[in-house]
C-alpha positions as CSV (number, residue, x, y, z in Angstrom):
1,X,75.7,59.0,37.8
2,X,79.2,59.9,38.1
3,X,80.7,63.9,37.9
4,X,84.0,64.4,36.4
5,X,85.9,67.4,36.9
6,X,89.8,66.1,36.3
7,X,92.0,64.2,34.0
8,X,91.6,60.4,34.5
9,X,94.6,58.6,33.8
10,X,93.9,54.1,33.3
11,X,97.4,52.2,32.6
12,X,97.2,48.3,32.0
13,X,100.1,45.5,31.7
14,X,98.6,44.1,28.7
15,X,99.7,45.4,25.4
16,X,97.2,48.2,25.8
17,X,99.8,51.4,26.0
18,X,97.4,54.3,26.0
19,X,95.4,55.8,28.4
20,X,92.2,57.6,28.6
21,X,90.9,60.6,29.8
22,X,87.4,60.3,31.5
23,X,84.8,63.5,32.7
24,X,81.6,64.9,33.6
25,X,78.9,61.8,32.5
26,X,75.8,61.9,30.3
27,X,73.1,62.8,30.9
28,X,71.7,59.9,30.1
29,X,72.7,57.9,33.0
30,X,69.4,59.7,34.6
31,X,67.2,57.2,32.7
32,X,67.8,54.1,33.5
33,X,65.9,53.3,37.2
34,X,65.2,50.4,39.5
35,X,63.0,50.5,42.2
36,X,64.5,51.0,46.0
37,X,62.2,48.6,47.0
38,X,64.1,46.0,45.0
39,X,67.0,47.2,44.7
40,X,68.1,46.7,48.7
41,X,66.5,43.4,48.4
42,X,68.3,42.7,45.2
43,X,71.5,43.9,46.8
44,X,71.1,41.7,50.4
45,X,70.4,38.7,48.6
46,X,73.1,39.1,45.6
47,X,76.1,40.7,47.2
48,X,76.7,38.2,50.1
49,X,77.0,35.4,47.5
50,X,78.6,38.0,44.6
51,X,81.7,38.8,47.4
52,X,82.0,35.8,48.2
53,X,83.8,34.7,45.4
54,X,85.1,38.2,44.4
55,X,87.1,37.6,47.9
56,X,88.4,34.7,46.7
57,X,89.6,36.2,43.1
58,X,91.0,38.8,44.9
59,X,92.7,37.0,47.7
60,X,94.4,35.2,44.3
61,X,96.1,38.7,43.2
62,X,98.2,40.9,44.0
63,X,97.4,43.5,45.5
64,X,100.8,44.5,46.7
65,X,102.4,47.8,46.2
66,X,102.7,48.1,42.1
67,X,106.1,47.9,42.0
68,X,109.1,47.7,39.2
69,X,112.6,45.7,39.3
70,X,113.9,48.8,40.0
71,X,111.7,49.2,43.0
72,X,109.6,52.3,41.8
73,X,106.0,52.3,42.7
74,X,103.2,52.9,40.3
75,X,104.4,52.0,37.1
76,X,102.4,48.5,36.7
77,X,99.2,47.3,38.4
78,X,98.3,43.9,38.7
79,X,95.4,42.2,37.2
80,X,94.1,39.6,39.2
81,X,93.6,36.4,37.7
82,X,89.7,36.4,38.2
83,X,88.0,37.3,34.3
84,X,85.6,39.5,36.2
85,X,88.1,41.8,37.7
86,X,89.8,44.4,36.3
87,X,92.2,46.6,38.1
88,X,92.2,50.2,37.7
89,X,94.2,51.8,40.0
90,X,97.1,51.4,42.9
91,X,94.7,49.1,44.9
92,X,91.6,49.3,43.5
93,X,89.6,46.6,41.3
94,X,86.2,46.6,39.1
95,X,84.7,43.7,39.9
96,X,81.7,43.2,37.2
97,X,78.6,40.7,38.5
98,X,74.3,41.3,38.5
99,X,71.7,42.2,40.5
100,X,68.8,41.3,40.0
101,X,68.8,40.9,36.5
102,X,70.7,43.4,36.4
103,X,74.6,44.2,35.3
104,X,76.5,45.9,37.6
105,X,80.0,46.7,38.6
106,X,81.3,47.0,42.3
107,X,84.2,49.3,42.9
108,X,86.6,48.0,45.3
109,X,89.2,49.9,47.4
110,X,92.2,47.4,49.6
111,X,89.9,44.1,49.3
112,X,87.1,46.4,50.6
113,X,83.8,46.9,48.8
114,X,82.8,50.6,48.2
115,X,80.3,51.2,45.6
116,X,78.6,49.4,43.2
117,X,76.9,50.5,40.6
118,X,73.5,49.2,38.9
119,X,72.8,49.5,35.3
120,X,70.9,48.1,32.2
121,X,69.5,44.2,31.8
122,X,72.7,41.4,31.5
123,X,71.2,40.6,28.6
124,X,72.1,44.0,26.8
125,X,76.1,44.3,27.7
126,X,78.0,42.3,28.2
127,X,79.9,41.0,31.4
128,X,83.1,42.8,29.9
129,X,82.2,46.6,29.1
130,X,84.1,47.7,26.0
131,X,86.4,50.6,28.1
132,X,89.5,48.8,26.9
133,X,88.7,48.7,22.8
134,X,88.0,52.7,23.1
135,X,91.7,53.3,24.9
136,X,93.1,51.6,22.9
137,X,91.7,53.6,19.7
138,X,91.8,56.2,21.6
139,X,95.8,56.9,22.3
140,X,96.1,60.4,21.2
141,X,93.6,61.6,24.1
142,X,96.5,59.9,26.7
143,X,99.2,63.2,26.9
144,X,96.1,65.4,27.1
145,X,96.4,67.3,31.1
146,X,92.5,69.5,31.0
147,X,89.9,67.9,31.7
148,X,87.4,65.6,29.0
149,X,83.9,65.5,28.6
150,X,82.6,61.9,28.8
151,X,79.7,62.7,25.7
152,X,83.2,62.7,23.8
153,X,84.3,59.6,24.6
154,X,81.4,57.5,25.1
155,X,78.7,56.7,23.6
156,X,74.5,56.3,25.7
157,X,75.2,52.3,25.9
158,X,78.7,53.1,27.2
159,X,77.6,55.5,29.4
160,X,75.2,53.7,30.8
161,X,77.7,50.5,31.7
162,X,77.9,50.8,35.2
163,X,81.7,48.5,34.8
164,X,82.5,52.0,32.9
165,X,81.0,54.3,35.2
166,X,83.2,51.9,38.2
167,X,86.4,51.9,36.1
168,X,85.9,55.8,35.7
169,X,85.6,56.7,39.3
170,X,88.8,54.4,40.4
171,X,91.1,56.2,38.3
172,X,89.7,58.8,39.2
173,X,90.0,57.7,43.5
174,X,93.9,57.3,41.5
175,X,94.8,60.0,40.4
176,X,98.3,61.8,41.5
177,X,98.1,64.6,44.7
178,X,94.2,63.2,45.6
179,X,94.2,63.9,48.9
180,X,91.3,61.4,51.7
181,X,91.2,64.9,53.4
182,X,89.5,66.6,50.8
183,X,87.1,64.3,50.1
184,X,83.3,64.9,51.7
185,X,79.7,64.3,51.2
186,X,76.5,67.2,50.8
187,X,73.4,67.2,50.3
188,X,72.1,68.2,47.2
189,X,68.2,70.1,47.1
190,X,68.0,69.8,43.8
191,X,68.1,66.1,43.4
192,X,66.8,65.4,46.6
193,X,69.7,62.9,47.2
194,X,73.3,63.0,48.7
195,X,76.4,63.7,46.1
196,X,80.4,62.5,47.2
197,X,82.1,65.6,47.3
198,X,86.5,65.9,46.1
199,X,87.9,69.5,47.3
200,X,84.6,71.1,46.4
201,X,84.0,69.3,43.1
202,X,80.9,66.9,43.0
203,X,82.7,63.4,42.6
204,X,79.9,60.7,42.1
205,X,76.0,61.1,43.5
206,X,74.1,58.6,45.0
207,X,71.4,57.4,44.0
208,X,68.9,54.0,42.9
209,X,71.8,53.1,40.6
210,X,75.0,54.1,42.6
211,X,75.1,52.5,46.1
212,X,77.2,52.2,48.9
213,X,77.9,47.9,48.4
214,X,76.2,46.6,51.8
215,X,73.4,49.2,51.9
216,X,72.3,50.3,54.8
217,X,69.3,51.1,53.6
218,X,69.3,54.2,55.6
219,X,70.5,57.2,52.1
220,X,72.4,59.2,54.8
221,X,73.9,56.4,56.3
222,X,74.9,55.0,53.5
223,X,76.3,58.4,52.1
224,X,78.1,58.9,55.3
225,X,80.1,55.3,55.3
226,X,81.2,55.8,51.6
227,X,82.6,58.7,52.2
228,X,84.3,57.3,55.3
229,X,85.4,54.2,53.1
230,X,86.9,55.9,50.6
231,X,88.5,59.3,53.3
232,X,90.5,55.9,55.5
233,X,91.1,53.4,52.6
234,X,92.3,56.6,49.9
235,X,94.4,58.1,52.4
236,X,94.0,57.0,56.8
237,X,92.1,59.8,57.1
238,X,89.5,61.1,59.7
239,X,85.7,60.0,59.8
240,X,83.7,62.5,59.4
241,X,79.9,62.1,61.2
242,X,77.9,65.3,59.8
243,X,76.7,66.0,55.6
244,X,77.3,69.7,54.3
245,X,73.8,71.3,53.9
246,X,71.6,68.4,56.0
247,X,68.1,69.5,56.4
248,X,66.8,70.2,59.7
249,X,64.0,67.0,59.8
250,X,60.7,67.8,59.6
251,X,58.9,67.6,63.6
252,X,54.9,66.9,62.7
253,X,53.4,68.7,64.9
254,X,49.6,67.3,66.0
255,X,46.7,70.1,65.1
256,X,45.6,71.0,68.5
257,X,41.7,70.6,68.5
258,X,38.9,73.1,70.1
259,X,36.6,71.8,71.5
260,X,32.8,74.4,72.5
261,X,32.7,73.8,76.6
262,X,29.1,74.9,77.4
263,X,29.3,75.2,81.0
264,X,31.6,75.1,84.1
265,X,31.1,74.1,87.6
266,X,33.2,73.1,90.5
267,X,32.4,70.8,93.2
268,X,33.3,67.6,94.7
269,X,34.9,64.4,93.0
270,X,33.7,60.8,94.0
271,X,35.0,56.9,92.4
272,X,33.1,54.2,91.8
273,X,34.3,51.0,90.4
274,X,34.8,47.2,91.8
275,X,31.0,46.7,93.9
276,X,29.3,47.5,90.6
277,X,32.1,45.8,87.6
278,X,29.8,43.9,85.1
279,X,26.5,45.7,85.7
280,X,23.9,47.1,84.0
281,X,24.4,51.5,84.4
282,X,21.7,53.6,83.9
283,X,22.3,54.0,80.6
284,X,21.8,50.2,80.0
285,X,25.5,49.7,79.1
286,X,27.5,47.5,81.0
287,X,30.2,49.9,83.7
288,X,33.0,49.0,82.9
289,X,34.9,50.3,85.8
290,X,38.5,50.8,83.4
291,X,36.3,52.6,81.2
292,X,36.9,56.4,80.8
293,X,33.0,57.7,82.3
294,X,31.0,59.1,84.8
295,X,27.7,58.9,86.9
296,X,26.0,62.8,86.7
297,X,22.5,63.0,87.9
298,X,21.2,65.3,84.9
299,X,23.5,65.6,82.1
300,X,22.0,63.2,79.2
301,X,24.5,60.4,78.2
302,X,26.5,60.3,76.2
303,X,27.7,64.0,77.1
304,X,31.9,64.4,77.2
305,X,33.0,66.0,80.2
306,X,36.3,67.2,80.7
307,X,37.0,67.0,84.7
308,X,40.5,68.2,86.2
309,X,41.5,67.5,89.6
310,X,42.4,71.0,91.1
311,X,44.5,69.6,93.6
312,X,47.3,68.6,91.0
313,X,46.0,70.6,87.3
314,X,45.7,66.5,85.8
315,X,42.4,66.7,83.8
316,X,40.6,63.8,82.1
317,X,37.5,63.2,79.2
318,X,34.7,61.1,80.5
319,X,32.1,59.9,79.1
320,X,28.0,60.2,80.8
321,X,27.0,57.1,80.8
322,X,25.6,56.5,84.7
323,X,23.4,57.9,87.3
324,X,24.4,59.4,90.4
325,X,26.2,60.2,92.9
326,X,23.5,60.6,95.2
327,X,24.9,61.1,98.7
328,X,26.3,64.6,100.4
329,X,27.2,67.3,97.9
330,X,29.1,65.4,95.0
331,X,28.4,66.6,91.3
332,X,30.0,63.5,90.0
333,X,31.1,60.1,90.5
334,X,33.7,58.8,88.1
335,X,34.5,55.6,87.2
336,X,37.7,54.0,88.5
337,X,39.8,54.3,85.0
338,X,39.3,57.7,85.1
339,X,40.1,58.8,89.3
340,X,43.4,57.1,88.7
341,X,43.6,59.3,85.8
342,X,43.7,62.3,87.8
343,X,44.9,60.9,90.9
344,X,41.9,60.4,93.2
345,X,42.1,56.7,93.8
346,X,44.3,57.1,97.7
347,X,42.2,60.3,98.4
348,X,39.1,59.1,97.6
349,X,37.4,61.5,96.8
350,X,38.8,65.4,95.6
351,X,37.5,68.9,94.5
352,X,37.3,68.9,90.8
353,X,36.1,71.7,88.0
354,X,34.0,69.3,85.0
355,X,33.9,71.6,81.9
356,X,30.4,70.4,79.8
357,X,32.1,70.4,76.5
358,X,29.9,71.1,72.9
359,X,29.4,67.9,71.0
């Protein structure tokens, strides 16, 4: 949606001599929605084809500095030859097109697409906005200097017209004395979205109907790109890298699961594998040397045991599925995979702590 704070001036080289001042947009702008997924796909499919015809029309238009015969700049805006374009201000054009069956308008600044506005179904509105007719009928507004709320100018249908919205923003960006350094972007906690600001006042909110023309599909990145394009194209201002008020990303920490320890013991551990791999274990299960299993003399099959190598502190949880070891005073015989997990392969044996875990 557009948020207007200052008076807006628009000039035409046709017979229309009137100018219209537009400010804060009607609340009905928030009513129309388009699914984010569908919009992203539609933009990616449609923008490339629309841009080709747009650039062709731009190439044939006169976007040089608007000067009169006397050399005074800013006296007139030259409208592009294409009927799908309208000049809004110095080096600012609005290109009317459609996206996924919806009317749309893309705002160009110095031939660079910046924002695309999405509207209602194409069939419900003409491809050209009636903003021109509105301006002609309100010549009394042309000399006003105080902001005029858009509700006084636009009907609900007109306020929902993307061409009107793009035109209004383009005219505001053409305002005399505008400083590109005053353009910034902030996080709007209430709407959970991003708003481009001008001199700390809201300029345009980015949402499902107001998007970066060639969206990156990352809302935060889109917000920065929109702002930095405007800063660069309007006044060669240095780019910004941070979004004001942007919340820190929430890092989800997995809950710590605690398991009761039934009993603990310390002793020597060994490991086995290659000569037994594929054979039946004492539990009747086929032995897999890479699985995290172990042999114990008395613990029931299926018991989980936390094994800690006391030499390095490394741990592994194994499942008892075999019997042994039967030589020496070793308390557990680990599979090759379990022994590798705690760094016991090269040594062959090592002192470990066994913590029998509750089921």
